N, C-alpha and C positions, 0 to 999 in steps of 0.2 A: 504493500500500500504506500502511496506517495505521502511524504510527511505533510504535504500541503493540506491533506484531508484528515489528518489525525484528530483534530478537534471535532470534526463532524462525527467521527466514529465514537468518540467518548460521549458526545451529546446523545447519540442514539442509545448507547448503553445506559445512560442515566435515565432517559425517558422510559425505556423498557422496564427499568427497575421499579418505576412508580406505577406501572399499569396493573390493573386487576388481573388475577390469575386467569389463564386460558382465554386470552384476549388477542386481538389483532388491531393494529393501527394502520390506517390508510391515508396517504397524502398524494395530492396531484400537483404536477408542475403548473405554472401559470399558463393560460392559453395565449396565443398571439392576439394582439389587439390591432384592429384596422382603423386607420384615420380617414380612408376613403375606399373606393371600390377594390383596389388591389395594392395599396401601399400600407405597410404596417408601421405602427409606432416602434420605436427602439424597444427591443425585447428586454424585459426586466423580470427575473425569476421571482416567484412567490417566496416571500421571506422565510416562512416556516420550512418550505421544501429546501431552500438553499442552506438554511441553518443546519439541517440534518444530513444533507448530501454534498453540498458544494457544487452541484451540477447546475450549469446555467442554460441547459437546453430545454426546449418545450417538448410536448408529447412524451412526458415521462411520469412514472408513478412509483411510489415507494410503499412497501408493506413491511411492517415491523411485527414479528411474531415471537415474542419471548417464550423460551422453552422449547422451541421447535428443534428437534434433533438434527434435521437435514439442513438447518441454517435459519437464523433468526431475521436476517435482513435480506429482502428480495427487492430488486430494482427492475423496472421495465423502462427501456429507453429505445431510442431510434437505432435501427440497424445501420451499419456502414453502407453507404450508397454513393458510389463515385459520381453518378449523374447529379444527384441532389447536392453533393458537396461542391460540385463545380459551380452551382448557382448560389448556395447559401453558406458554404464554409464547412470545415472539418467537423465530423461527428465523432463522439467518443466511442460509441458502439458497446454492446453488452460485454464482449470479451475484455476490453480495456477497462470497463467500469469495475469489474471484479478486482483487478490488480491495482487500479488507480484509487478508487473510492473506498476500497476495503469492505464492499458488500459481500454477502455469502453467495448469492446467486444473482444473475442478471439475464433477462430475456428480452427479445424484441417486443416493442409495444404492440405490434400487430397480433401477438399471441396472448394478450392479456385476458380476453374473454374465455379462452380455453384453460388458462392456468389459475387465475385468481379465485374463481369460485371454489376450487379445490383447496386453496389456502385458507379461505374463510370457513369452509365446512368443518364442523367439529369444534369451532370456537364459540364460546358462550357470549362474548361481548365484542362489539366493533367500535373502535374509536375513530372518529373523523370529524372534520370541521363542517358540521351540518348547516345548511342554509346559506353558505357563502358562494357556492358555485352550483347553479341549478343543474348543469349538465353532469357534474360529478355526482350530485345527489342521485340523479336518475340512474347513473351508471352503477353506483353502489347498490341501489334497490334492484336493478336488473340482475346483478350477481346473486343477491340474496334470494330473489324469486326463483332463479335457476336451481338453487339448493333446495328451496321449499318444494319445488315441483317433484323432487326425488325423495321427499320425506317418507313416503309410503314404502320406499325401498331401503329405508334405514338411514337416509341422510340426516345430518344434525345441523339445522340452520341456527344462526345466532338468535338469542332471545332478547338481547339488550344492546342499545346503541348509546354511546357516551360521547360527550363533546371532548375532543382532543385538546381544544384550545387552552383550557385551564392548566393542565399539566405542562404542556409545551411552552406556554407563554410565561409561566412562572420561572422556567429555566432561562428563557431569553431575557428576563428582567434583570438578572444578575450577570454583569459582563465579565468575561475572562480578561486576563492580561493581554492576550492577543487581540481581543475585540477592542479594548481600550486604546491600544496602539493605532488601530485602524481609525477609530473615532478621532483620535488626536491628529492623525494625518488629514482627515476630512476637514477638521476645524482649522488646521494650519492653512490649507488651500483656501478655505473660505475667508479667513482673516486677510490673506493677501488680496483676494478679490474685493473685499470691503475697502481696504486701504487704497487700492487702485481707483475704485469708483469715487471715493471721497476726494482723492487728489485731482481727479479729472473734472469734478463738478464745478460748474459756474453758471450764473444766470444766462439764459438764452439757449441752452441745450434742451433736448427732449429727455423724458424719463427713460426711454428705451436706449438712449446712448449710454446711460449709466449701467443699464442692464447688460449691454454689450460688453462693457469692461469686465463685469462679473463673469459672464459666460466664457469670455476669452481666457480669463485667468483660470477658471475651473478646468477647462478642456486642456489648456497648455500644461497643467500639472497632473494630468492623468485621470481626471474625473470625466466620465462619459455623459453625465447629466446632472442637473440640479436635483437636490433631494425633494424639492417641491417647487411649485410655480413661484418665481421670485416676485416680491412686492417692491416696486420702486415708485414711491409716492411723494409728490411735491405739493406744497401749499395745502389747500383744503383736503386734498386726497389723503393726507397723513391721518385724517380722522376716520377713514374707512378701513376697518380692521383687516379685511381680506381683499383689499384693492389689488388688482393685477392687470389692469388695462395697459399701464405703463406707456402711455402715448401722449401725455400732456406736456406742456411747456414748463420748464423750471424757471421761475421768475425771480427777479430781485426781491429780497425780503422773505422768500419762502424758506420754510424748513423742508428738509428732504429726509424721508424715512425709508431705509432699505432693510427689508427682511429677506435674507437670502442665505442659502447654504448649499454646498455641493454634496453629492453622494460619492463615496470612494470605496471601492471593493465591497459594495453592498451595505455600507454604513453611512449614516446621515450626519450632517451638521446643521445647525439652525442658529443663525446670528442676526441680531437686529442692531443697527446703529442709526441715530438721528442727528442731523447736523444742519447748520445754516447754509443755504446755497451759495451765499457770497463769502462764507468763511468767518462771519462775525455775528454772534448772537445779539439780538435785540434784548433789552432788559426783560421783557415779558417772556421771550423764548428761553432766556437764561434761567429765569425763576422756575419755569415749569420743568426744564431739563434737569436742574439740580435736585428738585424734589424726586423725580423719577430715578435719578442716579443714586440718591440716598436710600430710596426704597429698595433698589436692587441690591445695594450693599448690605442692608439690613436683612433682606431675604436670604442672600447667600450665606451670611454669617449664622443664620438659623439652621443651616444644614449640618447634620452630624448623625451618626448611627444612633438609632433609638428615638430620634425626633419624629413627631407625627408628620405625615405627608403635608398637612395644611399649615404647619408651623411657618414655613417661609412665606406663604401667602398672607397669613395673619400679620406677620412682621411688616410686609410691604404695605398692607392696608393702614396700619397705624401711622407709618411715616407719610403716606400720601394724604391721609385725612388731616394730620397735623399741618402739613405743608399747605394744603388748600385753605385751611382756616387762616393761616398766617398771611396769605396773600389776598384773603377776602372772597375767594370763590365758594367757600362753604362758611356757614355761620352757625355757631353753637358750640357745645362742649364735645370734645373729641370722643369720649366713650359713648355718648348718646348717638353721635353721628355714625360711629362704627356699627353700633347695634342696629340702627335703623337702615343701614346700608345706603345712606345718602350719597356716598362716594360713587355709587354705581352709575351715576349720570356721567362721570368722567373716567371711571376705571371699572369696566364691565366684564372683565374676564379673569380667570385664575392666573396665578403668577407663573405657572409652568406646566410641563407635561413630560412624560417619559420620552426618551429619545434613544435610538439604537439602529437596528436595521431599517426601521421605519421612522420617519420624522416624528410622527405621533405614535410612539412605540407601544407594544403590547404590555400587559400587566395591569392587574386591578389596583385601583387607588384606595379602595375600601375592602376590609375583610370583616364579615359579620356586621355590616353597617357602621363600622368604625374606621376612621382614617388609619391606614396601615403605617407601620413604623419604617423609617428609612434604614437601609442596610448597606454595608460596604459593597461596592460594585454596581449599585444603581446609578443611572445617569439621568439627570433631569435638566430641562431648560429653566432659566429664571428670567422672566420677561415682564416686569411691571410696566404700566403705561398710563398716560393721561391724555385724553382726547377731548378737546373742547370744540364741539360742533360749530361750524360757521353759522348755523341757524339758531344757536342758543342765545335768545334775546335776554336771558336772565343775567348774563355777565356783560361786562363792558366790552365794547367792540375790539379793544386792543388785544383781548385774550382769544378772540374767536379764530377758529381755523388753525390753532396750534395743536398738533398731535405729536407725541413723543413716546417711543418705546425703546427700551434698551434690553438686549437679550444675550445671554451667554449659555453655554453648555457646561454643566457642573457635575463632576463625579463625586459620589459619596465615598470617602476614604475611611480607613480604620479609625482615625482620630478626628475627622472633620470633613473637609471638602478640598477639591482641586478644580480650578477653572480650566477647562480644556481649550477654550477659545480666546485665550489672552493674546494681545498683540495689536489690536486695533485701538487707535486713540479713543478715549472714553470720557475723560474729564473735559470741562469747558476749555481750560487752558491748553490741554493736549490737542483738542480738535482745532482750535483757532491757530495754534502754532503750526500744526501739520498742514492745514489748508493754506497757510500763507507761503509755504515753500513753493518754489518753481516746479512745474510738472516736467518730469523727465521725458 
């Protein structure tokens, strides 16, 4: 087996150790997605499937059968085909999959309907991600029906179907050393992209010109795609949380909010920076920005093993409410404003989310209706923000249309935290100094 896939093998072993006795787990590769009649989107493997196999090909299936004497890991993948490879690239093939991926058996995908019902037959339980892929749901049921049709002849169909997601996603939630290195690489590339866009920014350009600087940097450094659709918002657009048109003018006096991160080797980064288009904060922009930065600092410092998931969010809320009271955008006592959630007019989202193979990564935030506790190896974003709608007539005009979000990727360590996405100017002074430098 190639050392490249050793982690995938250990993950399969760990997952099977947690499965119920006499069970089988089934996973399918991601299907091709078409952007028009005959042109595909860039293929991206299903994260769960890639986590367990490392295989980046479509038309593949994985069966995990703990305790099976003939082999616990069975893969179905595309056969070697010189004609197809001429058009779409080299395929691994079943024979190489056994030696490279460390699976016990591998068969052509074309043979799956003949082989897989026999692997399911005699198993009491089937684990798979029900309801996520209608075609795969139908396929699993067809295999089960084939077994049930032979029940009168002694065939033993499964009697229980279990969601695979909980077991698998809890494994994915805790990152290994190798995964953290990949996430650090993704973050490093993204930091360079943000720095490039910030340096290039000036009034008179289009939002998509800044996006182009990001994409160039991502691709040049080995990322094949962003981890999500980049947000490049100027002026009033900074107050639209999921803005992605990225086609407006960047004007004098605008703030620019860029929420963008690349994906590297199947791992995501997610960074947001906000800065003045002309390189100099106005007093109002500076006041809002400093509140958000202080809130992010407080939230990050609340991260440590054993802290509740919502502790960073609560810390950010306290700072934001206090700051909004001090500049007059909220009126009243801070505890009462926090309890009544009066801040949600300006700060309407949580402070972060899990990040890993997916930008909004898997893993429950609550266990038994209680916020889960942070553990070493978890990675979360920390991204507080303040958004003052241009239509908000309750505040003075000078505040309207200012949107600020600051986001970093943060690893929970043994004793606290480590920021994976350091390196982009973040304080007011750092941003103004950096943007004043000549563009190379």
